[in-house]
C-alpha positions in Angstrom: 10.9 -12.9 14.1 8.3 -10.5 12.7 10.5 -9.4 9.8 10.9 -12.9 8.5 7.2 -13.6 8.9 6.2 -10.5 7.1 8.6 -11.2 4.2 7.3 -14.7 3.9 3.7 -13.5 3.9 4.4 -10.9 1.3 6.1 -13.4 -1.0 3.2 -15.7 -0.8 0.8 -12.8 -1.6 3.0 -11.8 -4.5 2.8 -15.2 -6.1 -1.0 -15.7 -5.5 -1.7 -12.2 -6.7 0.2 -12.9 -9.9 -2.1 -15.7 -10.8 -5.3 -13.8 -9.8 -4.1 -10.8 -11.8 -3.6 -12.9 -14.9 -7.1 -14.2 -14.5 -8.6 -10.7 -14.2 -7.0 -9.8 -17.6 -8.0 -13.1 -19.2 -11.7 -12.6 -18.2 -11.7 -9.0 -19.3 -12.2 -7.3 -15.9 -9.1 -5.1 -16.6 -6.8 -4.7 -19.5 -3.5 -4.8 -17.7 -2.1 -5.7 -14.3 1.1 -4.7 -12.6 2.4 -6.5 -9.6 5.1 -4.4 -7.9 5.7 -7.1 -5.3 7.2 -8.9 -8.3 9.2 -6.4 -10.3 10.0 -4.2 -7.3 10.5 -7.1 -4.8 14.0 -6.1 -3.7 12.8 -2.6 -2.7 9.7 -4.0 -0.9 11.8 -6.5 0.9 14.2 -3.8 2.1 11.2 -1.7 3.2 10.0 -4.6 5.4 13.5 -5.1 6.8 13.6 -1.5 8.0 9.9 -1.2 9.1 8.8 -4.6 10.3 10.8 -5.1 13.4 10.6 -1.9 15.3 7.6 -2.9 17.5 4.7 -1.1 15.9 1.3 -2.3 17.1 -0.8 -0.2 14.7 -1.2 -1.1 11.0 -2.0 1.7 8.6 -3.9 0.1 5.6 -4.0 1.6 2.2 -6.0 0.4 -0.8 -3.7 -0.6 -3.7 -0.7 0.8 -5.6 -0.9 4.0 -7.6 1.1 4.6 -10.8 3.3 7.3 -9.3 3.9 5.6 -5.9 3.9 1.9 -5.0 3.5 1.1 -8.7 7.0 2.5 -9.2 8.8 1.6 -6.0 7.0 -1.3 -4.3 6.4 0.7 -1.1 3.0 1.6 0.2 2.3 5.3 -0.5 5.7 5.7 -2.0 6.9 9.1 -3.1 10.3 9.7 -4.5 11.6 12.2 -2.0 9.9 10.5 0.9 11.5 7.1 0.1 14.9 8.7 -0.3 15.0 11.2 2.5 12.8 9.6 5.2 13.1 5.9 4.6 16.7 6.1 3.3 16.1 3.6 0.5 18.4 4.2 -2.5 20.2 2.5 -5.4 18.0 -0.6 -5.6 17.0 -1.3 -9.2 13.5 -2.4 -10.3 12.7 -4.9 -13.0 9.8 -4.5 -15.4 6.1 -5.7 -15.3 5.5 -8.9 -17.2 3.2 -7.0 -19.6 4.2 -3.3 -19.6 1.7 -0.7 -20.6 3.1 1.9 -23.0 1.6 4.7 -21.0 2.7 3.4 -17.6 6.5 3.0 -17.7 8.2 1.8 -14.5 11.3 3.8 -13.6 11.7 3.0 -9.9 13.4 5.0 -7.2 14.4 7.8 -9.6 10.8 8.4 -10.7 10.6 12.1 -11.5 7.0 12.8 -10.3 6.1 13.0 -6.7 3.1 11.0 -5.5 1.0 13.5 -3.6 -0.7 10.9 -1.3 2.7 9.6 -0.4 4.2 13.0 0.4 1.2 13.7 2.6 1.2 10.4 4.5 5.0 10.1 5.0 5.4 13.8 5.6 2.8 13.8 8.4 4.3 10.7 10.0 7.7 12.4 9.9 6.3 15.5 11.4 4.6 13.5 14.1 7.2 11.0 15.1 10.6 12.1 13.6 12.9 9.6 12.0 11.9 6.4 10.2 13.0 4.4 13.2 10.6 6.3 15.4 7.8 6.1 12.8 8.1 2.3 12.7 8.0 2.0 16.5 4.4 3.3 16.1 3.0 2.2 12.8 3.5 -0.2 9.9 2.1 0.7 6.5 0.8 -1.9 4.0 -1.6 -1.9 1.1 -4.6 -4.2 1.1 -4.2 -5.2 -2.5 -0.7 -5.4 -4.1 -1.9 -5.1 -7.7 -2.1 -2.0 -9.9 -5.1 -2.4 -12.3 -5.0 -0.5 -15.6 -7.6 0.0 -18.4 -7.6 1.4 -21.9 -5.0 3.0 -24.1 -4.2 5.6 -21.5 -3.7 3.0 -18.7 -6.3 4.5 -16.5 -5.8 3.4 -12.9 -8.7 1.3 -11.6 -9.2 0.8 -7.9 -10.2 -2.7 -6.6 -13.6 -1.5 -5.5 -14.4 -0.8 -9.2 -14.1 -4.5 -10.4 -16.4 -7.3 -9.8 -16.9 -11.0 -10.4 -15.6 -14.3 -8.9 -11.9 -13.6 -9.5 -12.2 -10.1 -8.0 -13.8 -11.6 -4.9 -11.1 -14.2 -4.7 -8.4 -11.5 -4.9 -10.0 -9.4 -2.1 -10.4 -12.5 0.1 -6.7 -13.4 -0.5 -5.8 -9.8 0.5 -7.9 -10.1 3.6 -5.9 -13.2 4.5 -2.7 -11.3 4.1 -3.9 -8.5 6.3 -4.6 -11.0 9.1 -1.1 -12.5 8.6 0.4 -9.0 9.0 -1.6 -8.3 12.1 -0.6 -11.6 13.6 3.1 -11.2 12.6 3.3 -7.8 14.4 1.0 -8.8 17.2 -0.8 -5.6 16.3 -3.9 -4.4 18.2 -5.2 -1.8 15.9 -5.7 -1.2 12.1 -6.3 2.2 10.6 -8.0 2.1 7.3 -6.8 4.9 5.1 -10.0 5.7 3.2 -13.4 4.0 3.4 -12.5 1.0 1.2 -9.5 0.0 3.4 -11.5 0.5 6.5 -14.3 -1.8 5.2 -11.8 -4.5 4.2 -10.2 -4.4 7.6 -13.6 -4.6 9.4 -14.5 -7.6 7.2 -11.1 -9.4 7.6 -10.8 -8.9 11.3 -14.4 -9.3 12.4 -14.5 -11.1 15.8 -10.8 -10.9 16.3 -10.8 -8.2 19.0 -8.5 -6.0 16.8 -9.6 -2.4 16.9 -10.3 -0.9 13.5 -10.3 2.8 12.9 -10.6 4.9 9.8 -9.1 8.2 8.5 -9.5 10.2 5.3 -7.5 9.3 2.3 -4.8 11.8 1.3 -5.6 11.7 -2.4 -5.5 15.1 -4.1 -8.8 14.1 -5.7 -10.5 14.1 -2.3 -12.1 17.4 -1.2 -11.6 16.3 2.4 -7.9 15.9 1.9 -7.6 19.4 0.4 -9.9 21.3 2.8 -8.2 24.2 4.5 -5.0 23.5 2.7 -4.8 20.0 4.1 -5.0 21.1 7.7 -8.3 19.3 8.3 -6.8 16.1 6.8 -3.8 16.2 9.0 -6.0 16.8 12.1 -8.2 13.9 11.1 -5.3 11.5 10.7 -3.5 12.6 13.8 -6.6 11.9 15.8 -6.3 8.2 15.1 -2.5 7.8 15.2 -1.0 6.1 18.3 
């Protein structure tokens, strides 16, 4: 079944990303790496269990975890209220990163700050489709890279497009492989890249496969496009590519 295949694929990515993340730190590409597929695995597994077997043929692809979202809860575009009220995931504890950063504590499902990108994405999906069951009949959300990359004393969040070198390329290639496994597990026919980076990775990974790749604006509050007209233009842009 697709759920078992998705869980197996995610567990392999978790283990491989652990090794590659340690190499990134060792070579000085970043100062600290968090792998929420490791310390928040129980939540991520539960997410796949409720989302991966509903029949969705469209994959929505994000970039990588943020410190207030998946970095806390192991769910793509996680936001505290969205995970609780829409996905119905509660009372699952998280462990801790192998090398915690003092400025980036991991709290888990009770994290007090809402991730704006997550409230926008899951809020729009709920408005469009309704319950989580109905959402997952249409779309499955996954991040391209599972690692949160941090730099400096403040633990500045570094996106994968900002690192380079052999290990960074190996990481992206491994993540491309995982995307292909997700598409295959779901028998999906479309991938929507949320933001230009995710769209480019999908085009690269799925070249020649016949899988349709679309793109939409990223919901980050740092994006002028996402904020334009109070977010109305962003919602219209995303709705235009949703199934």
